[in-house]
ROKE-568899 format. One record per atom (N, C-alpha, C): atom name; y, x negated, z negated. Coordinates in steps of 0.02 Angstrom, whole numbers, padded with zeros to 5 digits, m for minus. Layout:
<rs>
(r CA (Y X Z))
...
</rs>
This chain:
<rs>
(r N (m01276 m00857 m00597))
(r CA (m01215 m00824 m00618))
(r C (m01212 m00754 m00588))
(r N (m01194 m00706 m00629))
(r CA (m01190 m00637 m00607))
(r C (m01121 m00622 m00577))
(r N (m01121 m00589 m00519))
(r CA (m01058 m00569 m00487))
(r C (m01029 m00510 m00525))
(r N (m00965 m00513 m00542))
(r CA (m00933 m00460 m00581))
(r C (m00868 m00438 m00548))
(r N (m00871 m00385 m00507))
(r CA (m00810 m00359 m00478))
(r C (m00767 m00324 m00531))
(r N (m00704 m00317 m00517))
(r CA (m00658 m00284 m00563))
(r C (m00644 m00213 m00539))
(r N (m00649 m00164 m00584))
(r CA (m00634 m00095 m00568))
(r C (m00563 m00080 m00589))
(r N (m00522 m00060 m00540))
(r CA (m00452 m00045 m00553))
(r C (m00433 00023 m00526))
(r N (m00375 00047 m00547))
(r CA (m00346 00108 m00521))
(r C (m00278 00092 m00492))
(r N (m00256 00133 m00446))
(r CA (m00188 00128 m00419))
(r C (m00166 00199 m00402))
(r N (m00101 00209 m00399))
(r CA (m00076 00276 m00385))
(r C (m00017 00273 m00336))
(r N (m00019 00319 m00288))
(r CA (00035 00328 m00240))
(r C (00074 00389 m00262))
(r N (00138 00380 m00277))
(r CA (00181 00435 m00299))
(r C (00241 00437 m00252))
(r N (00251 00495 m00220))
(r CA (00308 00505 m00175))
(r C (00355 00555 m00206))
(r N (00420 00540 m00203))
(r CA (00469 00588 m00228))
(r C (00491 00635 m00171))
(r N (00535 00681 m00187))
(r CA (00556 00731 m00137))
(r C (00603 00703 m00084))
(r N (00621 00639 m00090))
(r CA (00662 00606 m00040))
(r C (00622 00558 00004))
(r N (00554 00561 m00002))
(r CA (00512 00518 00039))
(r C (00507 00446 00016))
(r N (00526 00434 m00047))
(r CA (00521 00366 m00075))
(r C (00458 00361 m00118))
(r N (00433 00301 m00124))
(r CA (00372 00289 m00161))
(r C (00385 00246 m00223))
(r N (00350 00262 m00276))
(r CA (00357 00226 m00340))
(r C (00318 00161 m00337))
(r N (00354 00105 m00342))
(r CA (00323 00039 m00345))
(r C (00345 00004 m00409))
(r N (00306 m00046 m00427))
(r CA (00319 m00085 m00487))
(r C (00336 m00156 m00465))
(r N (00392 m00181 m00490))
(r CA (00409 m00252 m00480))
(r C (00382 m00288 m00542))
(r N (00341 m00339 m00531))
(r CA (00307 m00372 m00586))
(r C (00299 m00447 m00572))
(r N (00282 m00484 m00624))
(r CA (00267 m00554 m00616))
(r C (00191 m00562 m00618))
(r N (00163 m00593 m00567))
(r CA (00091 m00606 m00563))
(r C (00081 m00678 m00541))
(r N (00046 m00716 m00582))
(r CA (00033 m00786 m00568))
(r C (00099 m00824 m00555))
(r N (00150 m00808 m00594))
(r CA (00214 m00842 m00589))
(r C (00258 m00821 m00531))
(r N (00237 m00770 m00493))
(r CA (00273 m00748 m00434))
(r C (00294 m00674 m00443))
(r N (00355 m00657 m00421))
(r CA (00377 m00588 m00423))
(r C (00348 m00551 m00364))
(r N (00312 m00496 m00378))
(r CA (00279 m00457 m00326))
(r C (00291 m00382 m00338))
(r N (00275 m00343 m00287))
(r CA (00280 m00270 m00292))
(r C (00211 m00240 m00281))
(r N (00196 m00188 m00319))
(r CA (00130 m00156 m00317))
(r C (00139 m00082 m00333))
(r N (00089 m00042 m00317))
(r CA (00087 00025 m00345))
(r C (00075 00017 m00420))
(r N (00091 00069 m00459))
(r CA (00067 00068 m00527))
(r C (m00009 00060 m00525))
(r N (m00035 00010 m00558))
(r CA (m00106 m00006 m00552))
(r C (m00129 m00049 m00610))
(r N (m00194 m00048 m00621))
(r CA (m00222 m00091 m00673))
(r C (m00296 m00078 m00683))
(r N (m00323 m00115 m00730))
(r CA (m00395 m00110 m00745))
(r C (m00412 m00047 m00784))
(r N (m00471 m00021 m00770))
(r CA (m00499 00034 m00808))
(r C (m00528 00003 m00871))
(r N (m00510 00030 m00928))
(r CA (m00535 00004 m00991))
(r C (m00603 00033 m01008))
(r N (m00641 m00003 m01048))
(r CA (m00707 00020 m01069))
(r C (m00702 00089 m01101))
(r N (m00746 00134 m01082))
(r CA (m00750 00203 m01108))
(r C (m00689 00246 m01090))
(r N (m00650 00225 m01041))
(r CA (m00591 00263 m01020))
(r C (m00609 00302 m00956))
(r N (m00591 00365 m00955))
(r CA (m00598 00405 m00894))
(r C (m00552 00378 m00841))
(r N (m00574 00379 m00779))
(r CA (m00535 00350 m00724))
(r C (m00466 00384 m00718))
(r N (m00464 00450 m00722))
(r CA (m00400 00485 m00716))
(r C (m00354 00469 m00776))
(r N (m00384 00457 m00834))
(r CA (m00343 00436 m00891))
(r C (m00313 00367 m00879))
(r N (m00352 00324 m00847))
(r CA (m00326 00257 m00830))
(r C (m00268 00262 m00780))
(r N (m00273 00308 m00733))
(r CA (m00219 00319 m00684))
(r C (m00155 00339 m00720))
(r N (m00161 00387 m00765))
(r CA (m00102 00411 m00802))
(r C (m00075 00356 m00848))
(r N (m00118 00321 m00884))
(r CA (m00097 00269 m00931))
(r C (m00063 00212 m00896))
(r N (m00094 00186 m00843))
(r CA (m00064 00129 m00808))
(r C (00005 00146 m00779))
(r N (00011 00206 m00752))
(r CA (00076 00226 m00724))
(r C (00129 00230 m00778))
(r N (00112 00260 m00835))
(r CA (00160 00265 m00890))
(r C (00178 00195 m00916))
(r N (00128 00152 m00926))
(r CA (00141 00086 m00954))
(r C (00182 00042 m00907))
(r N (00173 00051 m00842))
(r CA (00207 00007 m00794))
(r C (00273 00035 m00767))
(r N (00282 00100 m00770))
(r CA (00342 00130 m00740))
(r C (00383 00173 m00789))
(r N (00351 00196 m00842))
(r CA (00384 00243 m00887))
(r C (00379 00315 m00864))
(r N (00345 00327 m00807))
(r CA (00339 00394 m00779))
(r C (00272 00426 m00799))
(r N (00276 00489 m00820))
(r CA (00215 00530 m00828))
(r C (00201 00560 m00759))
(r N (00138 00558 m00740))
(r CA (00118 00584 m00674))
(r C (00057 00629 m00682))
(r N (00043 00666 m00630))
(r CA (m00019 00706 m00629))
(r C (m00054 00694 m00562))
(r N (m00114 00665 m00565))
(r CA (m00152 00655 m00503))
(r C (m00165 00721 m00467))
(r N (m00158 00720 m00400))
(r CA (m00169 00781 m00361))
(r C (m00229 00774 m00314))
(r N (m00241 00713 m00290))
(r CA (m00302 00702 m00252))
(r C (m00320 00628 m00248))
(r N (m00380 00616 m00225))
(r CA (m00408 00549 m00220))
(r C (m00398 00523 m00149))
(r N (m00374 00461 m00143))
(r CA (m00365 00430 m00077))
(r C (m00426 00391 m00054))
(r N (m00459 00357 m00100))
(r CA (m00517 00318 m00080))
(r C (m00528 00259 m00126))
(r N (m00584 00225 m00114))
(r CA (m00599 00162 m00148))
(r C (m00585 00106 m00099))
(r N (m00544 00059 m00119))
(r CA (m00522 00004 m00076))
(r C (m00549 m00061 m00106))
(r N (m00578 m00103 m00063))
(r CA (m00605 m00167 m00086))
(r C (m00560 m00223 m00063))
(r N (m00547 m00269 m00110))
(r CA (m00503 m00325 m00095))
(r C (m00528 m00387 m00132))
(r N (m00537 m00442 m00095))
(r CA (m00554 m00505 m00126))
(r C (m00491 m00548 m00126))
(r N (m00465 m00561 m00186))
(r CA (m00402 m00597 m00192))
(r C (m00411 m00671 m00174))
(r N (m00373 m00695 m00126))
(r CA (m00381 m00765 m00106))
(r C (m00362 m00815 m00161))
(r N (m00316 m00795 m00205))
(r CA (m00293 m00842 m00257))
(r C (m00347 m00858 m00309))
(r N (m00388 m00807 m00327))
(r CA (m00437 m00819 m00379))
(r C (m00509 m00802 m00359))
(r N (m00518 m00776 m00298))
(r CA (m00585 m00760 m00274))
(r C (m00616 m00698 m00305))
(r N (m00579 m00662 m00346))
(r CA (m00605 m00602 m00379))
(r C (m00605 m00543 m00330))
(r N (m00659 m00505 m00331))
(r CA (m00663 m00444 m00291))
(r C (m00642 m00385 m00335))
(r N (m00595 m00346 m00308))
(r CA (m00570 m00287 m00343))
(r C (m00592 m00224 m00306))
(r N (m00616 m00175 m00344))
(r CA (m00628 m00108 m00318))
(r C (m00573 m00064 m00345))
(r N (m00530 m00041 m00301))
(r CA (m00471 m00003 m00319))
(r C (m00482 00071 m00305))
(r N (m00484 00111 m00358))
(r CA (m00488 00184 m00352))
(r C (m00416 00208 m00345))
(r N (m00397 00230 m00286))
(r CA (m00328 00247 m00273))
(r C (m00320 00323 m00270))
(r N (m00269 00347 m00304))
(r CA (m00253 00418 m00310))
(r C (m00182 00432 m00286))
(r N (m00170 00493 m00265))
(r CA (m00103 00517 m00252))
(r C (m00085 00562 m00311))
(r N (m00022 00558 m00332))
(r CA (m00001 00596 m00391))
(r C (00071 00620 m00382))
(r N (00089 00670 m00421))
(r CA (00158 00693 m00421))
(r C (00190 00669 m00486))
(r N (00254 00651 m00482))
(r CA (00292 00630 m00540))
(r C (00309 00692 m00581))
(r N (00298 00687 m00646))
(r CA (00315 00743 m00691))
(r C (00382 00732 m00724))
(r N (00390 00674 m00757))
(r CA (00454 00658 m00789))
(r C (00456 00585 m00809))
(r N (00517 00558 m00811))
(r CA (00526 00490 m00837))
(r C (00525 00496 m00913))
(r N (00477 00463 m00946))
(r CA (00465 00473 m01017))
(r C (00487 00416 m01061))
(r N (00490 00355 m01034))
(r CA (00506 00297 m01077))
(r C (00532 00239 m01035))
(r N (00570 00196 m01067))
(r CA (00592 00134 m01035))
(r C (00553 00074 m01062))
(r N (00505 00086 m01108))
(r CA (00463 00032 m01134))
(r C (00406 00020 m01084))
(r N (00404 m00041 m01057))
(r CA (00355 m00057 m01006))
(r C (00312 m00116 m01028))
(r N (00253 m00122 m00996))
(r CA (00207 m00178 m01010))
(r C (00240 m00246 m01002))
(r N (00213 m00294 m01036))
(r CA (00234 m00364 m01027))
(r C (00221 m00385 m00955))
(r N (00269 m00420 m00926))
(r CA (00262 m00443 m00857))
(r C (00291 m00395 m00806))
(r N (00309 m00335 m00828))
(r CA (00338 m00286 m00783))
(r C (00414 m00295 m00783))
(r N (00443 m00304 m00724))
(r CA (00516 m00309 m00718))
(r C (00546 m00239 m00717))
(r N (00514 m00194 m00680))
(r CA (00538 m00126 m00679))
(r C (00512 m00086 m00621))
(r N (00519 m00019 m00625))
(r CA (00498 00025 m00571))
(r C (00553 00032 m00519))
(r N (00532 00046 m00457))
(r CA (00578 00057 m00402))
(r C (00552 00113 m00358))
(r N (00597 00155 m00335))
(r CA (00581 00206 m00285))
(r C (00604 00179 m00218))
(r N (00557 00165 m00172))
(r CA (00573 00133 m00109))
(r C (00547 00175 m00050))
(r N (00584 00171 00006))
(r CA (00562 00204 00067))
(r C (00505 00163 00099))
(r N (00467 00194 00143))
(r CA (00415 00155 00178))
(r C (00443 00094 00214))
(r N (00503 00101 00243))
(r CA (00534 00045 00279))
(r C (00550 m00012 00230))
(r N (00578 00005 00172))
(r CA (00594 m00046 00122))
(r C (00530 m00080 00097))
(r N (00476 m00043 00092))
(r CA (00413 m00072 00069))
(r C (00386 m00120 00122))
(r N (00388 m00100 00185))
(r CA (00366 m00145 00239))
(r C (00406 m00210 00240))
(r N (00472 m00204 00227))
(r CA (00515 m00263 00228))
(r C (00500 m00312 00172))
(r N (00464 m00291 00121))
(r CA (00446 m00336 00066))
(r C (00396 m00389 00089))
(r N (00358 m00375 00142))
(r CA (00312 m00424 00171))
(r C (00267 m00457 00120))
(r N (00272 m00523 00114))
(r CA (00227 m00559 00069))
(r C (00245 m00552 m00004))
(r N (00296 m00512 m00019))
(r CA (00311 m00496 m00089))
(r C (00266 m00439 m00115))
(r N (00228 m00407 m00069))
(r CA (00180 m00357 m00091))
(r C (00121 m00393 m00124))
(r N (00098 m00366 m00180))
(r CA (00045 m00400 m00218))
(r C (m00018 m00410 m00176))
(r N (m00034 m00361 m00135))
(r CA (m00091 m00367 m00089))
(r C (m00079 m00322 m00030))
(r N (m00118 m00331 00024))
(r CA (m00112 m00286 00082))
(r C (m00130 m00213 00065))
(r N (m00164 m00203 00009))
(r CA (m00183 m00135 m00009))
(r C (m00123 m00091 m00026))
(r N (m00068 m00121 m00048))
(r CA (m00009 m00082 m00065))
(r C (00013 m00040 m00005))
(r N (00024 m00073 00050))
(r CA (00046 m00038 00111))
(r C (m00010 00005 00140))
(r N (m00071 m00019 00138))
(r CA (m00127 00019 00165))
(r C (m00135 00086 00129))
(r N (m00130 00086 00064))
(r CA (m00137 00149 00026))
(r C (m00081 00198 00043))
(r N (m00020 00172 00050))
(r CA (00037 00215 00067))
(r C (00028 00243 00138))
(r N (00007 00201 00184))
(r CA (m00004 00225 00253))
(r C (m00060 00276 00256))
(r N (m00114 00265 00220))
(r CA (m00168 00314 00218))
(r C (m00143 00381 00191))
(r N (m00104 00377 00138))
(r CA (m00074 00438 00109))
(r C (m00030 00473 00161))
(r N (00014 00435 00194))
(r CA (00059 00465 00243))
(r C (00022 00493 00304))
(r N (m00037 00466 00318))
(r CA (m00077 00491 00374))
(r C (m00122 00549 00354))
(r N (m00114 00574 00292))
(r CA (m00149 00635 00272))
(r C (m00218 00624 00241))
(r N (m00235 00563 00226))
(r CA (m00300 00550 00195))
(r C (m00300 00580 00125))
(r N (m00348 00623 00109))
(r CA (m00353 00650 00042))
(r C (m00420 00683 00031))
(r N (m00442 00676 m00030))
(r CA (m00506 00704 m00052))
(r C (m00494 00739 m00119))
(r N (m00534 00789 m00135))
(r CA (m00524 00822 m00201))
(r C (m00538 00773 m00258))
(r N (m00505 00785 m00314))
(r CA (m00513 00740 m00371))
(r C (m00586 00735 m00394))
(r N (m00624 00790 m00387))
(r CA (m00693 00788 m00412))
(r C (m00742 00752 m00367))
(r N (m00716 00720 m00312))
(r CA (m00760 00679 m00271))
(r C (m00784 00617 m00310))
(r N (m00745 00597 m00359))
(r CA (m00765 00542 m00404))
(r C (m00794 00575 m00466))
(r N (m00858 00563 m00477))
(r CA (m00891 00592 m00536))
(r C (m00886 00540 m00592))
(r N (m00850 00559 m00643))
(r CA (m00836 00513 m00699))
(r C (m00868 00541 m00762))
(r N (m00919 00507 m00787))
(r CA (m00955 00529 m00846))
(r C (m00913 00526 m00909))
(r N (m00852 00496 m00905))
(r CA (m00809 00491 m00963))
(r C (m00768 00554 m00975))
(r N (m00762 00596 m00923))
(r CA (m00720 00656 m00930))
(r C (m00758 00714 m00958))
</rs>
């Protein structure tokens, strides 16, 4: 059997009040909070996936400003390994209230409110990506070479 990791994107978006954009969603029958995130589709540029997933899950149009890193996570529930390409982005405008199936809604939360969610966070990567962002971790967008762009 061939091992098949999942390639995903996630985005950290901070507003001018120091709050972060999170998504409240249902995953495996449980309500959880995550960054706007999802799978990269076949033939889709990674930055296009970042923009699409954020719009589909939050209704916000965003613009990526830098790359945070690639984060690896093996989900205990299903044993799947995820490679998460995480970006920092600025919010441009709220464009729609139509959201993906399974999405309860977007929330702007402070770091303290996010920490208080504890096991309601979809994975430990949610807080790790925000902390890396807050600690100044950043790389230029072109550090990821994407043949789709």
